matplotlib code that plots the C-alpha trace (Angstrom):
import matplotlib.pyplot as plt

x = [8.7, 10.0, 12.4, 13.7, 14.2, 16.1, 18.3, 19.1, 20.0, 22.3, 24.1, 24.5, 24.0, 24.2, 21.1, 18.9, 20.5, 19.7, 15.9, 13.7, 11.6, 14.6, 15.4, 12.0, 11.5, 15.0, 16.7, 15.5, 17.0, 18.5, 15.4, 13.1, 15.2, 15.1, 11.3, 11.1, 13.2, 10.8, 7.8, 9.4, 9.6, 6.0, 4.6, 6.6, 4.3, 1.3, 3.1, 3.8, 0.2, -1.0, 1.4, 0.4, -3.3, -2.7, -0.5, -2.1, -5.3, -6.1, -6.0, -8.9, -6.8, -4.2, -6.6, -6.2, -2.4, -1.9, -4.3, -2.4, 1.0, 0.0, -1.2, 2.1, 4.3, 2.8, 3.4, 6.0, 6.6, 10.0, 8.9, 6.1, 7.9, 11.7, 11.7, 10.0, 13.4, 14.0, 10.8, 11.4, 10.1, 7.0, 5.6, 2.3, 2.0, 2.7, 0.0, -2.5, -1.8, -2.2, -5.4, -6.8, -5.9, -7.6, -10.7, -11.0, -10.0, -10.6, -13.9, -12.1, -10.9, -14.6, -15.8, -16.1, -15.6, -12.2, -11.3, -12.3, -10.4, -7.2, -7.5, -8.2, -5.3, -2.4, 0.1, -1.6, -3.5, -3.7, -0.5, -2.3, -4.6, -2.2, -0.7, -4.2, -4.6, -7.3, -8.0, -7.1, -9.7, -12.5, -11.7, -11.4, -14.7, -16.4, -15.0, -16.1, -19.6, -19.9, -18.7, -20.9, -23.9, -23.4, -22.7, -24.7, -24.3, -22.3, -19.5, -19.4, -17.2, -14.6, -14.5, -14.4, -11.4, -9.5, -10.0, -8.6, -5.2]
y = [-5.6, -2.1, -3.1, -6.0, -3.8, -1.2, -3.9, -5.2, -1.7, -1.2, -4.5, -3.9, -0.2, -1.1, -3.2, -0.3, -0.1, -3.8, -3.4, -2.9, -0.3, 1.8, 1.9, 3.3, 5.5, 6.2, 5.1, 6.1, 9.4, 9.7, 11.6, 8.8, 6.2, 8.3, 8.5, 4.8, 4.3, 6.6, 4.7, 1.5, 3.1, 4.3, 1.1, -1.3, -1.2, -1.9, -5.1, -6.1, -5.6, -7.5, -10.4, -10.6, -10.8, -13.5, -15.6, -15.2, -17.1, -14.9, -11.4, -9.7, -8.3, -7.0, -4.7, -1.7, -1.9, -2.3, 0.6, 2.9, 1.7, 2.5, 6.0, 6.5, 5.1, 7.6, 10.5, 13.1, 13.9, 12.5, 12.0, 9.7, 8.1, 7.8, 7.2, 10.6, 12.3, 10.0, 11.1, 14.3, 13.8, 11.8, 14.0, 14.5, 10.7, 10.2, 12.7, 11.1, 7.6, 8.8, 10.6, 7.5, 5.2, 7.5, 7.9, 4.2, 2.6, 5.2, 3.5, 0.6, 2.8, 3.4, -0.1, -2.0, -5.4, -4.4, -2.9, -6.1, -8.2, -6.2, -6.0, -9.7, -10.6, -11.5, -10.1, -6.7, -6.1, -2.4, -1.3, 0.4, 2.6, 5.4, 5.2, 5.9, 9.0, 7.3, 7.4, 4.0, 4.0, 5.1, 2.5, -0.3, 0.9, 0.8, -2.6, -3.9, -2.6, -4.2, -7.6, -7.5, -6.6, -9.6, -12.3, -13.9, -12.7, -15.8, -14.7, -11.0, -11.3, -13.2, -10.6, -7.7, -9.2, -10.0, -6.5, -4.8, -6.5]
z = [-16.9, -16.6, -13.9, -16.0, -19.0, -17.1, -15.5, -19.0, -20.2, -17.2, -17.8, -21.5, -22.5, -26.2, -25.9, -26.9, -30.3, -30.8, -30.2, -33.3, -31.5, -30.9, -34.5, -35.2, -32.2, -31.0, -27.8, -24.4, -23.1, -19.7, -18.5, -19.7, -17.9, -14.8, -15.1, -15.5, -12.3, -10.4, -11.7, -10.4, -7.0, -7.1, -8.5, -6.4, -3.4, -5.6, -6.9, -3.3, -2.3, -5.4, -4.7, -1.1, -1.8, -4.5, -2.1, 1.3, 2.3, 5.2, 3.6, 5.1, 8.0, 5.6, 3.7, 6.0, 6.5, 2.7, 2.0, 4.4, 3.0, -0.6, 0.4, 2.3, -0.4, -2.9, -0.6, -1.5, 2.2, 3.1, 6.7, 5.6, 2.6, 2.7, -1.1, -1.7, -2.3, -5.3, -7.0, -8.9, -12.5, -11.5, -8.8, -10.7, -11.1, -7.4, -6.4, -8.8, -7.5, -3.9, -4.7, -6.5, -3.7, -1.2, -3.3, -4.0, -0.7, 2.0, 2.9, 4.4, 7.3, 8.2, 7.7, 11.0, 9.4, 7.9, 11.3, 13.1, 10.5, 11.1, 14.9, 15.2, 12.8, 15.1, 12.5, 12.6, 15.9, 16.5, 14.8, 11.9, 14.0, 14.7, 11.2, 9.9, 12.1, 14.1, 17.8, 19.2, 22.1, 19.8, 17.2, 19.8, 21.3, 17.9, 17.1, 20.5, 20.1, 16.7, 17.9, 21.0, 19.0, 16.8, 19.3, 22.1, 25.7, 26.7, 24.3, 25.2, 28.3, 26.3, 23.5, 26.0, 27.7, 24.5, 23.0, 26.1, 25.6]

ax = plt.figure().add_subplot(projection="3d")
ax.plot(x, y, z, "-o")
ax.set_aspect("equal")
plt.show()
């Protein structure tokens, strides 16, 4: 909605004067418009994640990659987030979003079922492990141990072979 409103204002700058709320509250200032653009940058990844989880049927393997992506997209470090240089007025909001995502979703990085879901998802495999700051060998060992503890002995050799790939 914010993005659509800004696009309409860019196409027709006089549109603000035509809105009833602008007559009461005044038109948006350049700083307010800049803040809205920054919010679009910050909230865009949340929209992508929400849309992906609404559309996909097999989303269990996507939980960890999206969690890491949301944390990274809220980062103000340009090495982690290329859009960080564009965020000037909304730094406090970016930090708050990143803190909230970490607090609410960090448990998924320690949950063996989410790890198994991501590793066994052919779209993901082990690509998220280093991005999450985790030791790949330790994660694969933990996942292997969980799988092997849950399945009969006849399946163990198959799983051990597939996890080494």
